[in-house]
MDTraj code that builds the backbone (N, CA, C; nanometers):
import mdtraj as md
import numpy as np

residues = "UNK UNK UNK UNK UNK UNK UNK UNK UNK UNK UNK UNK UNK UNK UNK UNK UNK UNK UNK UNK UNK UNK UNK UNK UNK UNK UNK UNK UNK UNK UNK UNK UNK UNK UNK UNK UNK UNK UNK UNK UNK UNK UNK UNK UNK UNK UNK UNK UNK UNK UNK UNK UNK UNK UNK UNK UNK UNK UNK UNK UNK UNK UNK UNK UNK UNK UNK UNK UNK UNK UNK UNK UNK UNK UNK".split()
xyz = np.array([
    [12.2334, 5.8111, 3.3465],
    [12.2382, 5.7181, 3.2355],
    [12.2418, 5.5743, 3.2785],
    [12.3173, 5.5504, 3.3851],
    [12.3284, 5.4147, 3.4316],
    [12.1957, 5.3631, 3.4847],
    [12.1157, 5.4469, 3.5455],
    [11.9851, 5.4111, 3.5967],
    [11.8944, 5.3605, 3.4805],
    [11.8986, 5.4326, 3.3693],
    [11.8144, 5.3925, 3.2564],
    [11.8607, 5.2575, 3.2000],
    [11.9889, 5.2339, 3.1983],
    [12.0352, 5.1025, 3.1403],
    [11.9991, 4.9915, 3.2399],
    [11.9852, 5.0180, 3.3653],
    [11.9435, 4.9210, 3.4618],
    [11.7952, 4.8891, 3.4465],
    [11.7168, 4.9939, 3.4295],
    [11.5748, 4.9717, 3.4148],
    [11.5336, 4.9097, 3.2824],
    [11.6035, 4.9430, 3.1772],
    [11.5687, 4.8913, 3.0414],
    [11.6889, 4.8107, 2.9905],
    [11.6921, 4.6808, 3.0201],
    [11.8066, 4.6049, 2.9781],
    [11.8048, 4.5749, 2.8281],
    [11.8991, 4.5032, 2.7837],
    [11.9255, 4.4868, 2.6411],
    [11.8479, 4.3680, 2.5811],
    [11.7423, 4.3222, 2.6378],
    [11.6749, 4.2054, 2.5882],
    [11.6208, 4.2207, 2.4460],
    [11.5803, 4.3432, 2.4077],
    [11.5269, 4.3616, 2.2726],
    [11.6445, 4.3426, 2.1715],
    [11.7659, 4.3829, 2.2068],
    [11.8747, 4.3621, 2.1132],
    [11.9091, 4.2108, 2.1038],
    [11.8994, 4.1398, 2.2186],
    [11.9277, 3.9955, 2.2148],
    [11.8235, 3.9231, 2.1314],
    [11.6965, 3.9655, 2.1427],
    [11.5918, 3.9042, 2.0649],
    [11.6123, 3.9241, 1.9157],
    [11.6555, 4.0415, 1.8807],
    [11.6873, 4.0782, 1.7430],
    [11.8003, 3.9904, 1.6882],
    [11.9054, 3.9715, 1.7659],
    [12.0172, 3.8920, 1.7277],
    [11.9761, 3.7458, 1.7142],
    [11.8860, 3.6956, 1.8031],
    [11.8405, 3.5559, 1.7967],
    [11.7564, 3.5328, 1.6701],
    [11.6796, 3.6292, 1.6378],
    [11.5965, 3.6153, 1.5141],
    [11.6847, 3.6129, 1.3872],
    [11.7841, 3.7032, 1.3879],
    [11.8715, 3.7107, 1.2662],
    [11.9564, 3.5778, 1.2529],
    [12.0002, 3.5233, 1.3662],
    [12.0869, 3.4085, 1.3577],
    [12.0098, 3.2753, 1.3527],
    [11.8806, 3.2792, 1.3780],
    [11.8007, 3.1628, 1.3779],
    [11.7931, 3.0808, 1.5105],
    [11.8651, 3.1398, 1.6122],
    [11.8669, 3.0717, 1.7434],
    [11.7262, 3.0760, 1.8158],
    [11.6376, 3.1657, 1.7642],
    [11.5096, 3.1819, 1.8255],
    [11.4290, 3.0454, 1.8194],
    [11.4618, 2.9606, 1.7172],
    [11.3934, 2.8351, 1.7072],
    [11.4195, 2.7444, 1.8306],
    [11.5424, 2.7483, 1.8837],
    [11.5774, 2.6762, 1.9976],
    [11.5011, 2.7172, 2.1247],
    [11.4840, 2.8546, 2.1336],
    [11.4138, 2.9079, 2.2516],
    [11.2610, 2.8833, 2.2405],
    [11.2131, 2.8762, 2.1207],
    [11.0690, 2.8482, 2.1043],
    [11.0363, 2.7019, 2.1319],
    [11.1354, 2.6150, 2.1269],
    [11.1080, 2.4722, 2.1580],
    [11.1092, 2.4421, 2.3093],
    [11.1511, 2.5407, 2.3871],
    [11.1540, 2.5193, 2.5344],
    [11.0122, 2.5339, 2.5854],
    [10.9815, 2.4585, 2.7035],
    [10.8464, 2.4599, 2.7549],
    [10.7985, 2.5914, 2.8154],
    [10.8897, 2.6864, 2.8258],
    [10.8563, 2.8208, 2.8812],
    [10.8414, 2.9183, 2.7672],
    [10.7443, 3.0069, 2.7753],
    [10.7223, 3.0997, 2.6652],
    [10.8425, 3.1989, 2.6505],
    [10.8593, 3.2512, 2.5332],
    [10.9728, 3.3374, 2.5065],
    [10.9659, 3.4661, 2.5937],
    [10.8429, 3.5124, 2.6161],
    [10.8223, 3.6340, 2.6985],
    [10.8727, 3.6079, 2.8397],
    [10.8367, 3.4910, 2.8979],
    [10.8807, 3.4572, 3.0300],
    [11.0307, 3.4429, 3.0361],
    [11.0909, 3.3823, 2.9339],
    [11.2350, 3.3674, 2.9303],
    [11.3015, 3.5026, 2.9292],
    [11.2549, 3.5927, 2.8459],
    [11.3145, 3.7227, 2.8346],
    [11.2913, 3.8095, 2.9702],
    [11.1766, 3.7890, 3.0276],
    [11.1483, 3.8601, 3.1540],
    [11.2445, 3.8128, 3.2611],
    [11.2684, 3.6865, 3.2810],
    [11.3556, 3.6435, 3.3860],
    [11.5012, 3.6736, 3.3574],
    [11.5387, 3.6643, 3.2303],
    [11.6761, 3.7043, 3.1921],
    [11.7005, 3.8538, 3.2187],
    [11.6030, 3.9341, 3.1813],
    [11.6143, 4.0814, 3.2037],
    [11.6144, 4.1121, 3.3561],
    [11.5344, 4.0438, 3.4304],
    [11.5317, 4.0695, 3.5747],
    [11.6652, 4.0320, 3.6368],
    [11.7167, 3.9167, 3.6044],
    [11.8491, 3.8770, 3.6553],
    [11.9603, 3.9746, 3.6114],
    [11.9557, 4.0121, 3.4920],
    [12.0552, 4.1093, 3.4376],
    [12.0477, 4.2394, 3.5187],
    [11.9201, 4.2891, 3.5385],
    [11.9072, 4.4167, 3.6020],
    [11.9497, 4.4062, 3.7517],
    [11.9145, 4.3005, 3.8205],
    [11.9545, 4.2888, 3.9586],
    [12.1054, 4.2768, 3.9709],
    [12.1689, 4.1992, 3.8835],
    [12.3096, 4.1809, 3.8932],
    [12.3813, 4.3165, 3.8662],
    [12.3357, 4.3884, 3.7654],
    [12.3925, 4.5177, 3.7297],
    [12.3715, 4.6144, 3.8465],
    [12.2534, 4.6181, 3.9090],
    [12.2272, 4.7038, 4.0117],
    [12.3194, 4.6836, 4.1326],
    [12.3399, 4.5526, 4.1672],
    [12.4269, 4.5171, 4.2759],
    [12.5679, 4.5568, 4.2466],
    [12.6216, 4.5289, 4.1301],
    [12.7568, 4.5569, 4.0984],
    [12.7778, 4.7071, 4.0847],
    [12.6990, 4.7705, 3.9974],
    [12.7218, 4.9193, 3.9748],
    [12.6837, 4.9914, 4.1030],
    [12.5743, 4.9558, 4.1635],
    [12.5243, 5.0287, 4.2830],
    [12.6293, 5.0082, 4.4000],
    [12.6876, 4.8853, 4.4139],
    [12.7827, 4.8663, 4.5216],
    [12.9071, 4.9466, 4.5028],
    [12.9532, 4.9526, 4.3775],
    [13.0743, 5.0318, 4.3491],
    [13.0408, 5.1831, 4.3679],
    [12.9263, 5.2260, 4.3206],
    [12.8906, 5.3706, 4.3374],
    [12.8788, 5.4058, 4.4838],
    [12.8165, 5.3272, 4.5656],
    [12.8041, 5.3508, 4.7075],
    [12.9429, 5.3504, 4.7804],
    [13.0273, 5.2514, 4.7414],
    [13.1633, 5.2483, 4.8031],
    [13.2436, 5.3748, 4.7677],
    [13.2352, 5.4135, 4.6397],
    [13.3124, 5.5338, 4.6035],
    [13.2497, 5.6591, 4.6704],
    [13.1227, 5.6638, 4.6778],
    [13.0535, 5.7780, 4.7458],
    [13.0958, 5.7947, 4.8918],
    [13.0917, 5.6812, 4.9633],
    [13.1326, 5.6870, 5.1031],
    [13.2784, 5.7112, 5.1222],
    [13.3643, 5.6568, 5.0284],
    [13.5063, 5.6782, 5.0393],
    [13.5449, 5.8264, 5.0083],
    [13.4863, 5.8845, 4.9068],
    [13.5148, 6.0221, 4.8734],
    [13.4702, 6.1165, 4.9788],
    [13.3508, 6.0933, 5.0412],
    [13.2999, 6.1861, 5.1449],
    [13.3483, 6.1511, 5.2805],
    [13.4386, 6.0477, 5.2941],
    [13.4931, 6.0016, 5.4186],
    [13.3858, 5.9801, 5.5239],
    [13.2887, 5.8934, 5.4790],
    [13.1704, 5.8654, 5.5607],
    [13.2130, 5.7921, 5.6865],
    [13.1653, 5.8349, 5.7966],
    [13.1889, 5.7711, 5.9274],
    [13.0605, 5.7222, 5.9865],
    [13.0458, 5.5958, 6.0108],
    [12.9246, 5.5400, 6.0622],
    [12.9421, 5.5140, 6.2087],
    [12.8469, 5.5808, 6.2887],
    [12.8597, 5.5655, 6.4333],
    [12.7353, 5.4874, 6.4758],
    [12.7540, 5.3663, 6.5278],
    [12.6350, 5.2832, 6.5623],
    [12.5625, 5.3396, 6.6773],
    [12.6304, 5.4083, 6.7697],
    [12.5687, 5.4646, 6.8875],
    [12.4767, 5.5819, 6.8494],
    [12.5143, 5.6530, 6.7471],
    [12.4333, 5.7698, 6.7029],
    [12.2998, 5.7228, 6.6404],
    [12.3011, 5.6022, 6.5850],
    [12.1772, 5.5547, 6.5206],
    [12.0722, 5.5103, 6.6192],
    [12.1177, 5.4533, 6.7291],
    [12.0257, 5.3992, 6.8277],
    [11.9575, 5.5083, 6.9137],
])
top = md.Topology()
chain = top.add_chain()
for i, resn in enumerate(residues, 1):
    res = top.add_residue(resn, chain, resSeq=i)
    for name in ("N", "CA", "C"):
        top.add_atom(name, md.element.get_by_symbol(name[0]), res)
traj = md.Trajectory(xyz[None], top)
């Protein structure tokens, strides 16, 4: 479930809220298209969420399994 929310962020809900409140007019006045704004916002949201959720998931995974990393075994 977390993977789906990372891949498909909430930009459509934000756009709906902007249209209802009238804030979309401010975004349309910017020199960047609304599609580009939503794309970069969604990309930043997805990367941030992936780093935070993925970092916590990996930390818990390695802590629960008592992961031991041996640098000599890798070489």
